[in-house]
A tleap script that builds the chain and sets N, CA, C and O, in Angstrom:
source leaprc.protein.ff14SB
mol = sequence {
  NMET THR LEU SER VAL ARG LEU TYR SER LYS
  SER SER ILE ASP PHE ASP LEU THR SER ALA
  THR ALA GLU SER GLU LEU ILE ILE ASP LEU
  ASP LYS LEU ALA ARG GLN CYS GLY PRO HIE
  GLU LEU ALA GLY TRP ALA LYS ARG HIE ASN
  LEU ASP VAL PHE TYR VAL ASP ASN CYS TRP
  VAL ARG VAL PRO VAL SER ARG SER ASN LEU
  ALA LYS PHE ALA ASP GLU ILE LEU GLU LYS
  SER ASP LEU PHE GLU ALA ILE GLY THR ALA
  PRO ASN ASP SER GLY CYS TYR VAL ILE SER
  SER GLU GLU CPHE
}
set mol.1.N position { -14.172 5.191 -1.700 }
set mol.1.CA position { -12.861 4.681 -1.983 }
set mol.1.C position { -11.994 4.684 -0.703 }
set mol.1.O position { -12.169 5.532 0.172 }
set mol.2.N position { -11.112 3.774 -0.618 }
set mol.2.CA position { -10.223 3.660 0.497 }
set mol.2.C position { -8.780 3.616 -0.045 }
set mol.2.O position { -8.544 3.161 -1.164 }
set mol.3.N position { -7.834 4.091 0.758 }
set mol.3.CA position { -6.449 4.018 0.446 }
set mol.3.C position { -5.718 3.946 1.760 }
set mol.3.O position { -5.951 4.800 2.615 }
set mol.4.N position { -4.853 2.987 1.976 }
set mol.4.CA position { -4.136 2.797 3.228 }
set mol.4.C position { -2.781 2.155 2.997 }
set mol.4.O position { -2.487 1.616 1.931 }
set mol.5.N position { -1.969 2.235 4.043 }
set mol.5.CA position { -0.639 1.569 4.118 }
set mol.5.C position { -0.671 0.729 5.368 }
set mol.5.O position { -1.032 1.219 6.438 }
set mol.6.N position { -0.293 -0.550 5.249 }
set mol.6.CA position { -0.194 -1.443 6.410 }
set mol.6.C position { 1.122 -2.128 6.458 }
set mol.6.O position { 1.816 -2.226 5.446 }
set mol.7.N position { 1.495 -2.621 7.653 }
set mol.7.CA position { 2.718 -3.419 7.717 }
set mol.7.C position { 2.515 -4.701 6.954 }
set mol.7.O position { 1.399 -5.206 6.833 }
set mol.8.N position { 3.624 -5.227 6.436 }
set mol.8.CA position { 3.528 -6.457 5.675 }
set mol.8.C position { 4.797 -7.341 5.914 }
set mol.8.O position { 5.924 -6.861 6.036 }
set mol.9.N position { 4.521 -8.624 5.966 }
set mol.9.CA position { 5.653 -9.539 6.069 }
set mol.9.C position { 5.402 -10.724 5.138 }
set mol.9.O position { 4.398 -11.423 5.277 }
set mol.10.N position { 6.275 -10.939 4.228 }
set mol.10.CA position { 6.075 -12.051 3.270 }
set mol.10.C position { 5.982 -13.417 3.990 }
set mol.10.O position { 5.425 -14.378 3.461 }
set mol.11.N position { 6.542 -13.466 5.204 }
set mol.11.CA position { 6.523 -14.735 5.918 }
set mol.11.C position { 5.275 -14.948 6.708 }
set mol.11.O position { 5.058 -16.027 7.259 }
set mol.12.N position { 4.458 -13.947 6.774 }
set mol.12.CA position { 3.168 -14.021 7.552 }
set mol.12.C position { 2.199 -14.893 6.805 }
set mol.12.O position { 1.803 -14.560 5.689 }
set mol.13.N position { 1.805 -16.006 7.393 }
set mol.13.CA position { 0.797 -16.895 6.736 }
set mol.13.C position { -0.585 -16.338 6.972 }
set mol.13.O position { -1.533 -16.818 6.351 }
set mol.14.N position { -0.754 -15.377 7.813 }
set mol.14.CA position { -2.053 -14.817 8.137 }
set mol.14.C position { -2.436 -13.638 7.258 }
set mol.14.O position { -3.518 -13.076 7.424 }
set mol.15.N position { -1.562 -13.249 6.315 }
set mol.15.CA position { -1.799 -12.139 5.530 }
set mol.15.C position { -1.713 -12.441 4.007 }
set mol.15.O position { -0.748 -12.087 3.330 }
set mol.16.N position { -2.745 -13.094 3.529 }
set mol.16.CA position { -2.859 -13.409 2.096 }
set mol.16.C position { -3.334 -12.133 1.393 }
set mol.16.O position { -4.419 -11.624 1.676 }
set mol.17.N position { -2.515 -11.631 0.485 }
set mol.17.CA position { -2.785 -10.366 -0.169 }
set mol.17.C position { -4.036 -10.396 -1.101 }
set mol.17.O position { -4.525 -9.349 -1.528 }
set mol.18.N position { -4.534 -11.610 -1.400 }
set mol.18.CA position { -5.710 -11.686 -2.224 }
set mol.18.C position { -6.981 -11.984 -1.415 }
set mol.18.O position { -8.055 -12.134 -1.998 }
set mol.19.N position { -6.877 -12.069 -0.123 }
set mol.19.CA position { -8.002 -12.314 0.767 }
set mol.19.C position { -8.638 -11.049 1.345 }
set mol.19.O position { -7.936 -10.200 1.894 }
set mol.20.N position { -9.905 -10.923 1.230 }
set mol.20.CA position { -10.618 -9.702 1.772 }
set mol.20.C position { -10.532 -9.628 3.285 }
set mol.20.O position { -10.606 -8.548 3.871 }
set mol.21.N position { -10.377 -10.767 3.902 }
set mol.21.CA position { -10.334 -10.786 5.408 }
set mol.21.C position { -8.893 -10.636 5.978 }
set mol.21.O position { -8.703 -10.622 7.194 }
set mol.22.N position { -7.929 -10.529 5.117 }
set mol.22.CA position { -6.529 -10.332 5.624 }
set mol.22.C position { -6.433 -8.944 6.280 }
set mol.22.O position { -6.943 -7.932 5.799 }
set mol.23.N position { -5.743 -8.993 7.403 }
set mol.23.CA position { -5.517 -7.687 8.107 }
set mol.23.C position { -4.098 -7.666 8.706 }
set mol.23.O position { -3.556 -8.704 9.086 }
set mol.24.N position { -3.543 -6.522 8.777 }
set mol.24.CA position { -2.268 -6.327 9.505 }
set mol.24.C position { -2.330 -4.922 10.055 }
set mol.24.O position { -3.294 -4.193 9.819 }
set mol.25.N position { -1.290 -4.540 10.798 }
set mol.25.CA position { -1.343 -3.268 11.523 }
set mol.25.C position { -1.368 -2.120 10.535 }
set mol.25.O position { -0.528 -2.021 9.641 }
set mol.26.N position { -2.374 -1.235 10.722 }
set mol.26.CA position { -2.511 -0.026 9.909 }
set mol.26.C position { -1.417 0.982 10.255 }
set mol.26.O position { -1.258 1.346 11.420 }
set mol.27.N position { -0.680 1.423 9.276 }
set mol.27.CA position { 0.355 2.434 9.417 }
set mol.27.C position { -0.228 3.811 9.225 }
set mol.27.O position { -0.023 4.705 10.045 }
set mol.28.N position { -0.971 3.983 8.111 }
set mol.28.CA position { -1.592 5.292 7.868 }
set mol.28.C position { -2.844 5.088 6.963 }
set mol.28.O position { -2.834 4.350 5.977 }
set mol.29.N position { -3.887 5.782 7.369 }
set mol.29.CA position { -5.146 5.821 6.654 }
set mol.29.C position { -5.037 7.038 5.681 }
set mol.29.O position { -4.862 8.185 6.092 }
set mol.30.N position { -5.148 6.715 4.393 }
set mol.30.CA position { -5.065 7.804 3.365 }
set mol.30.C position { -6.334 8.040 2.644 }
set mol.30.O position { -6.327 8.497 1.501 }
set mol.31.N position { -7.469 7.731 3.303 }
set mol.31.CA position { -8.758 7.885 2.645 }
set mol.31.C position { -8.966 9.292 2.075 }
set mol.31.O position { -9.652 9.451 1.065 }
set mol.32.N position { -8.400 10.278 2.691 }
set mol.32.CA position { -8.597 11.648 2.292 }
set mol.32.C position { -7.958 11.924 0.942 }
set mol.32.O position { -8.305 12.883 0.252 }
set mol.33.N position { -6.977 11.025 0.567 }
set mol.33.CA position { -6.238 11.141 -0.649 }
set mol.33.C position { -6.663 10.041 -1.684 }
set mol.33.O position { -6.047 9.923 -2.743 }
set mol.34.N position { -7.673 9.277 -1.376 }
set mol.34.CA position { -8.051 8.121 -2.166 }
set mol.34.C position { -8.473 8.502 -3.564 }
set mol.34.O position { -8.296 7.702 -4.482 }
set mol.35.N position { -9.002 9.639 -3.766 }
set mol.35.CA position { -9.414 10.092 -5.114 }
set mol.35.C position { -8.230 10.233 -6.074 }
set mol.35.O position { -8.372 10.128 -7.293 }
set mol.36.N position { -7.054 10.477 -5.477 }
set mol.36.CA position { -5.867 10.654 -6.272 }
set mol.36.C position { -5.306 9.255 -6.738 }
set mol.36.O position { -4.533 9.184 -7.693 }
set mol.37.N position { -5.690 8.223 -6.082 }
set mol.37.CA position { -5.133 6.934 -6.379 }
set mol.37.C position { -6.110 5.811 -6.120 }
set mol.37.O position { -6.177 5.271 -5.016 }
set mol.38.N position { -6.867 5.463 -7.143 }
set mol.38.CA position { -7.747 4.297 -7.097 }
set mol.38.C position { -6.970 3.029 -7.420 }
set mol.38.O position { -5.756 3.063 -7.623 }
set mol.39.N position { -7.664 1.945 -7.463 }
set mol.39.CA position { -7.032 0.609 -7.757 }
set mol.39.C position { -6.328 0.612 -9.125 }
set mol.39.O position { -5.229 0.075 -9.261 }
set mol.40.N position { -6.948 1.203 -10.106 }
set mol.40.CA position { -6.284 1.224 -11.437 }
set mol.40.C position { -5.007 2.043 -11.443 }
set mol.40.O position { -4.015 1.642 -12.051 }
set mol.41.N position { -5.021 3.123 -10.811 }
set mol.41.CA position { -3.821 3.980 -10.742 }
set mol.41.C position { -2.703 3.285 -9.923 }
set mol.41.O position { -1.533 3.334 -10.305 }
set mol.42.N position { -3.062 2.659 -8.830 }
set mol.42.CA position { -2.096 1.917 -7.988 }
set mol.42.C position { -1.456 0.805 -8.813 }
set mol.42.O position { -0.235 0.648 -8.845 }
set mol.43.N position { -2.314 0.042 -9.475 }
set mol.43.CA position { -1.810 -1.102 -10.253 }
set mol.43.C position { -0.898 -0.634 -11.388 }
set mol.43.O position { 0.112 -1.275 -11.677 }
set mol.44.N position { -1.249 0.481 -12.027 }
set mol.44.CA position { -0.430 0.987 -13.132 }
set mol.44.C position { 0.913 1.497 -12.583 }
set mol.44.O position { 1.937 1.285 -13.232 }
set mol.45.N position { 0.952 2.162 -11.412 }
set mol.45.CA position { 2.145 2.667 -10.845 }
set mol.45.C position { 3.061 1.469 -10.513 }
set mol.45.O position { 4.249 1.472 -10.834 }
set mol.46.N position { 2.483 0.462 -9.871 }
set mol.46.CA position { 3.250 -0.698 -9.498 }
set mol.46.C position { 3.847 -1.454 -10.641 }
set mol.46.O position { 4.983 -1.920 -10.561 }
set mol.47.N position { 3.086 -1.585 -11.717 }
set mol.47.CA position { 3.600 -2.270 -12.891 }
set mol.47.C position { 4.789 -1.456 -13.514 }
set mol.47.O position { 5.779 -2.033 -13.963 }
set mol.48.N position { 4.653 -0.129 -13.522 }
set mol.48.CA position { 5.755 0.732 -14.042 }
set mol.48.C position { 7.052 0.542 -13.239 }
set mol.48.O position { 8.143 0.701 -13.785 }
set mol.49.N position { 6.936 0.201 -11.937 }
set mol.49.CA position { 8.068 -0.053 -11.059 }
set mol.49.C position { 8.401 -1.531 -10.873 }
set mol.49.O position { 9.176 -1.896 -9.988 }
set mol.50.N position { 7.805 -2.382 -11.722 }
set mol.50.CA position { 8.071 -3.849 -11.666 }
set mol.50.C position { 7.719 -4.447 -10.272 }
set mol.50.O position { 8.404 -5.333 -9.761 }
set mol.51.N position { 6.645 -3.928 -9.701 }
set mol.51.CA position { 6.197 -4.480 -8.382 }
set mol.51.C position { 5.030 -5.420 -8.588 }
set mol.51.O position { 4.266 -5.279 -9.543 }
set mol.52.N position { 4.893 -6.396 -7.676 }
set mol.52.CA position { 3.814 -7.289 -7.767 }
set mol.52.C position { 2.500 -6.616 -7.456 }
set mol.52.O position { 2.444 -5.753 -6.581 }
set mol.53.N position { 1.448 -6.984 -8.143 }
set mol.53.CA position { 0.099 -6.449 -7.877 }
set mol.53.C position { -0.807 -7.642 -7.517 }
set mol.53.O position { -0.877 -8.631 -8.247 }
set mol.54.N position { -1.473 -7.521 -6.410 }
set mol.54.CA position { -2.464 -8.584 -5.952 }
set mol.54.C position { -3.903 -7.993 -5.992 }
set mol.54.O position { -4.195 -6.924 -5.457 }
set mol.55.N position { -4.751 -8.760 -6.655 }
set mol.55.CA position { -6.134 -8.330 -6.770 }
set mol.55.C position { -6.973 -9.154 -5.759 }
set mol.55.O position { -6.979 -10.384 -5.795 }
set mol.56.N position { -7.684 -8.430 -4.852 }
set mol.56.CA position { -8.597 -9.020 -3.977 }
set mol.56.C position { -9.860 -9.296 -4.836 }
set mol.56.O position { -10.452 -10.373 -4.786 }
set mol.57.N position { -10.220 -8.309 -5.590 }
set mol.57.CA position { -11.275 -8.409 -6.597 }
set mol.57.C position { -10.954 -7.364 -7.640 }
set mol.57.O position { -9.889 -6.750 -7.562 }
set mol.58.N position { -11.828 -7.125 -8.629 }
set mol.58.CA position { -11.553 -6.226 -9.718 }
set mol.58.C position { -11.553 -4.738 -9.261 }
set mol.58.O position { -11.177 -3.869 -10.048 }
set mol.59.N position { -11.961 -4.437 -8.029 }
set mol.59.CA position { -11.972 -3.051 -7.536 }
set mol.59.C position { -11.096 -2.872 -6.275 }
set mol.59.O position { -11.192 -1.860 -5.581 }
set mol.60.N position { -10.255 -3.862 -6.001 }
set mol.60.CA position { -9.457 -3.777 -4.804 }
set mol.60.C position { -8.081 -4.387 -5.104 }
set mol.60.O position { -7.951 -5.552 -5.479 }
set mol.61.N position { -7.027 -3.509 -4.912 }
set mol.61.CA position { -5.700 -3.895 -5.280 }
set mol.61.C position { -4.767 -3.678 -4.065 }
set mol.61.O position { -4.923 -2.723 -3.305 }
set mol.62.N position { -3.784 -4.606 -3.909 }
set mol.62.CA position { -2.758 -4.440 -2.888 }
set mol.62.C position { -1.443 -4.631 -3.514 }
set mol.62.O position { -1.245 -5.517 -4.346 }
set mol.63.N position { -0.484 -3.749 -3.093 }
set mol.63.CA position { 0.898 -3.859 -3.621 }
set mol.63.C position { 1.901 -3.808 -2.470 }
set mol.63.O position { 1.972 -2.813 -1.748 }
set mol.64.N position { 2.654 -4.850 -2.303 }
set mol.64.CA position { 3.689 -4.848 -1.298 }
set mol.64.C position { 4.900 -3.977 -1.759 }
set mol.64.O position { 5.348 -4.070 -2.902 }
set mol.65.N position { 5.396 -3.147 -0.844 }
set mol.65.CA position { 6.470 -2.235 -1.142 }
set mol.65.C position { 7.514 -2.118 -0.058 }
set mol.65.O position { 7.255 -2.412 1.109 }
set mol.66.N position { 8.707 -1.684 -0.454 }
set mol.66.CA position { 9.722 -1.366 0.517 }
set mol.66.C position { 9.503 0.052 0.990 }
set mol.66.O position { 8.611 0.743 0.497 }
set mol.67.N position { 10.295 0.488 1.929 }
set mol.67.CA position { 10.205 1.892 2.422 }
set mol.67.C position { 10.585 2.831 1.255 }
set mol.67.O position { 9.934 3.865 1.105 }
set mol.68.N position { 11.586 2.533 0.435 }
set mol.68.CA position { 11.992 3.385 -0.623 }
set mol.68.C position { 10.938 3.495 -1.688 }
set mol.68.O position { 10.760 4.563 -2.274 }
set mol.69.N position { 10.203 2.369 -1.966 }
set mol.69.CA position { 9.088 2.429 -2.919 }
set mol.69.C position { 7.918 3.192 -2.368 }
set mol.69.O position { 7.158 3.816 -3.108 }
set mol.70.N position { 7.774 3.140 -1.048 }
set mol.70.CA position { 6.667 3.899 -0.396 }
set mol.70.C position { 6.961 5.394 -0.573 }
set mol.70.O position { 6.046 6.185 -0.800 }
set mol.71.N position { 8.167 5.754 -0.473 }
set mol.71.CA position { 8.521 7.218 -0.717 }
set mol.71.C position { 8.295 7.570 -2.187 }
set mol.71.O position { 7.848 8.682 -2.467 }
set mol.72.N position { 8.572 6.711 -3.108 }
set mol.72.CA position { 8.344 7.016 -4.523 }
set mol.72.C position { 6.826 7.131 -4.775 }
set mol.72.O position { 6.392 8.002 -5.528 }
set mol.73.N position { 6.056 6.292 -4.173 }
set mol.73.CA position { 4.570 6.358 -4.299 }
set mol.73.C position { 4.100 7.710 -3.792 }
set mol.73.O position { 3.308 8.372 -4.463 }
set mol.74.N position { 4.553 8.127 -2.660 }
set mol.74.CA position { 4.161 9.446 -2.052 }
set mol.74.C position { 4.526 10.596 -2.967 }
set mol.74.O position { 3.740 11.525 -3.152 }
set mol.75.N position { 5.710 10.537 -3.535 }
set mol.75.CA position { 6.117 11.568 -4.401 }
set mol.75.C position { 5.442 11.621 -5.801 }
set mol.75.O position { 4.991 12.662 -6.277 }
set mol.76.N position { 5.410 10.425 -6.412 }
set mol.76.CA position { 4.898 10.363 -7.821 }
set mol.76.C position { 3.374 10.381 -7.930 }
set mol.76.O position { 2.803 11.010 -8.821 }
set mol.77.N position { 2.748 9.689 -7.020 }
set mol.77.CA position { 1.256 9.598 -7.074 }
set mol.77.C position { 0.536 10.602 -6.194 }
set mol.77.O position { -0.389 11.266 -6.663 }
set mol.78.N position { 0.910 10.730 -4.989 }
set mol.78.CA position { 0.222 11.585 -4.050 }
set mol.78.C position { 0.807 12.992 -4.038 }
set mol.78.O position { 0.208 13.902 -3.464 }
set mol.79.N position { 1.987 13.188 -4.674 }
set mol.79.CA position { 2.694 14.499 -4.683 }
set mol.79.C position { 2.872 15.075 -3.342 }
set mol.79.O position { 2.682 16.273 -3.132 }
set mol.80.N position { 3.250 14.207 -2.388 }
set mol.80.CA position { 3.494 14.663 -1.028 }
set mol.80.C position { 4.777 13.844 -0.569 }
set mol.80.O position { 4.694 12.847 0.148 }
set mol.81.N position { 5.936 14.347 -1.040 }
set mol.81.CA position { 7.152 13.569 -0.807 }
set mol.81.C position { 7.563 13.319 0.660 }
set mol.81.O position { 8.294 12.369 0.944 }
set mol.82.N position { 7.103 14.154 1.569 }
set mol.82.CA position { 7.433 13.983 2.934 }
set mol.82.C position { 6.358 13.233 3.722 }
set mol.82.O position { 6.482 13.178 4.946 }
set mol.83.N position { 5.334 12.664 3.137 }
set mol.83.CA position { 4.247 12.036 3.755 }
set mol.83.C position { 4.590 10.919 4.732 }
set mol.83.O position { 3.974 10.770 5.787 }
set mol.84.N position { 5.602 10.135 4.340 }
set mol.84.CA position { 5.922 8.931 5.107 }
set mol.84.C position { 7.218 9.070 5.851 }
set mol.84.O position { 7.782 8.044 6.231 }
set mol.85.N position { 7.746 10.267 6.096 }
set mol.85.CA position { 9.044 10.443 6.759 }
set mol.85.C position { 9.132 9.799 8.103 }
set mol.85.O position { 10.179 9.262 8.467 }
set mol.86.N position { 7.992 9.839 8.900 }
set mol.86.CA position { 8.040 9.267 10.274 }
set mol.86.C position { 7.834 7.716 10.292 }
set mol.86.O position { 7.991 7.087 11.339 }
set mol.87.N position { 7.501 7.148 9.191 }
set mol.87.CA position { 7.280 5.683 9.088 }
set mol.87.C position { 8.595 4.946 9.175 }
set mol.87.O position { 9.612 5.358 8.616 }
set mol.88.N position { 8.541 3.856 9.888 }
set mol.88.CA position { 9.746 3.042 10.043 }
set mol.88.C position { 10.469 3.238 11.311 }
set mol.88.O position { 11.571 2.710 11.468 }
set mol.89.N position { 9.933 3.950 12.213 }
set mol.89.CA position { 10.613 4.223 13.494 }
set mol.89.C position { 10.091 3.275 14.613 }
set mol.89.O position { 10.723 3.177 15.664 }
set mol.90.N position { 8.990 2.604 14.406 }
set mol.90.CA position { 8.428 1.665 15.419 }
set mol.90.C position { 9.295 0.438 15.478 }
set mol.90.O position { 9.838 -0.020 14.473 }
set mol.91.N position { 9.414 -0.096 16.710 }
set mol.91.CA position { 10.218 -1.317 16.865 }
set mol.91.C position { 9.750 -2.537 16.117 }
set mol.91.O position { 10.567 -3.381 15.749 }
set mol.92.N position { 8.450 -2.659 15.878 }
set mol.92.CA position { 7.894 -3.799 15.168 }
set mol.92.C position { 7.792 -3.586 13.661 }
set mol.92.O position { 7.199 -4.395 12.948 }
set mol.93.N position { 8.381 -2.481 13.182 }
set mol.93.CA position { 8.297 -2.134 11.773 }
set mol.93.C position { 9.364 -2.990 11.030 }
set mol.93.O position { 10.556 -2.905 11.324 }
set mol.94.N position { 8.909 -3.798 10.080 }
set mol.94.CA position { 9.784 -4.669 9.325 }
set mol.94.C position { 10.459 -3.998 8.160 }
set mol.94.O position { 11.429 -4.506 7.598 }
set mol.95.N position { 9.916 -2.819 7.797 }
set mol.95.CA position { 10.423 -2.128 6.588 }
set mol.95.C position { 9.703 -2.619 5.331 }
set mol.95.O position { 10.096 -2.249 4.225 }
set mol.96.N position { 8.698 -3.410 5.464 }
set mol.96.CA position { 7.891 -3.917 4.387 }
set mol.96.C position { 6.402 -3.457 4.664 }
set mol.96.O position { 5.877 -3.555 5.773 }
set mol.97.N position { 5.784 -2.952 3.552 }
set mol.97.CA position { 4.476 -2.410 3.702 }
set mol.97.C position { 3.590 -2.967 2.595 }
set mol.97.O position { 4.093 -3.623 1.682 }
set mol.98.N position { 2.301 -2.724 2.653 }
set mol.98.CA position { 1.444 -2.990 1.624 }
set mol.98.C position { 0.516 -1.803 1.433 }
set mol.98.O position { -0.133 -1.338 2.369 }
set mol.99.N position { 0.471 -1.311 0.154 }
set mol.99.CA position { -0.482 -0.220 -0.177 }
set mol.99.C position { -1.754 -0.891 -0.634 }
set mol.99.O position { -1.705 -1.830 -1.429 }
set mol.100.N position { -2.861 -0.442 -0.164 }
set mol.100.CA position { -4.153 -0.982 -0.503 }
set mol.100.C position { -5.068 0.112 -0.986 }
set mol.100.O position { -5.225 1.147 -0.340 }
set mol.101.N position { -5.687 -0.137 -2.162 }
set mol.101.CA position { -6.656 0.796 -2.721 }
set mol.101.C position { -7.914 0.036 -3.098 }
set mol.101.O position { -7.832 -0.977 -3.792 }
set mol.102.N position { -9.034 0.482 -2.675 }
set mol.102.CA position { -10.296 -0.154 -2.938 }
set mol.102.C position { -11.351 0.895 -3.392 }
set mol.102.O position { -11.499 1.977 -2.826 }
set mol.103.N position { -12.043 0.490 -4.428 }
set mol.103.CA position { -13.120 1.371 -4.898 }
set mol.103.C position { -14.427 0.491 -4.727 }
set mol.103.O position { -14.526 -0.676 -5.107 }
set mol.104.N position { -15.374 1.198 -4.122 }
set mol.104.CA position { -16.629 0.479 -3.894 }
set mol.104.C position { -17.813 1.402 -4.163 }
set mol.104.O position { -18.964 0.986 -4.028 }
savepdb mol mol.pdb
quit
């Protein structure tokens, strides 16, 4: 299983959230916490927060989030409320992210 957070820009034509080959800058690799949040859990959390869910396939989900939603995710799903405190300080950080969870 994999779990990660990447930078995301809705205006980027190179980052189709349903494409397996789409890549953007990795913010944090959360693979050590992947068992806490698989694709099904991520999709359920996103739906409860009225967020869009994009399926790469039936075992791979991506959810675009704001910084505040990222903090909610850390608190509610990962139970690590301070996990993303340092995120958002880089000059190229747009404040938009995508959480990706894949089960293989």
